[in-house]
C-alpha positions in Angstrom: 93.6 28.7 93.1 90.2 28.8 91.5 87.1 30.2 93.2 85.4 26.8 93.0 88.2 24.2 93.4 86.0 21.3 92.2 84.8 23.1 89.1 86.9 21.0 86.8 85.5 17.8 88.3 81.8 18.9 87.9 79.7 17.5 85.1 78.5 19.8 82.4 74.9 19.7 83.7 76.1 20.6 87.2 78.1 23.5 85.8 75.1 24.7 83.8 72.8 24.6 86.9 75.4 26.5 88.9 75.7 29.2 86.3 71.9 29.5 86.1 71.6 29.9 89.8 74.3 32.6 89.9 72.6 34.5 87.0 69.2 34.2 88.6 70.5 35.4 91.9 72.1 38.4 90.2 68.9 39.3 88.3 66.9 39.0 91.5 69.1 41.3 93.4 69.3 43.8 90.5 65.5 43.9 90.2 65.0 44.3 94.0 67.5 47.2 93.9 65.6 48.9 91.1 62.2 48.3 92.7 63.5 49.6 96.1 64.7 52.8 94.3 61.3 53.3 92.6 59.0 52.7 95.6 59.2 56.3 97.0 58.4 57.7 93.5 55.4 55.4 93.2 54.1 56.5 96.6 54.6 60.2 95.7 52.8 59.7 92.3 49.8 57.9 94.0 49.5 60.7 96.7 49.6 63.3 93.9 47.0 61.5 92.0 44.7 61.2 95.0 45.1 64.9 95.9 44.4 65.8 92.3 41.2 63.7 92.2 40.1 65.0 95.6 40.6 68.7 94.5 38.9 68.1 91.1 35.8 66.5 92.7 35.4 69.1 95.5 34.7 71.9 93.0 
């Protein structure tokens, strides 16, 4: 049994739209996963930059 039982009855345009939606959803979730992994590093880098700037201007 196929995953989408009506796939063979869909028009080519409907199949193309369905494929684009699946690919777009995959890319969205992949980019959210990568951004979620990088957010802590961005915060640490910003804090380090601010501390460096604060220490360099205090002298």
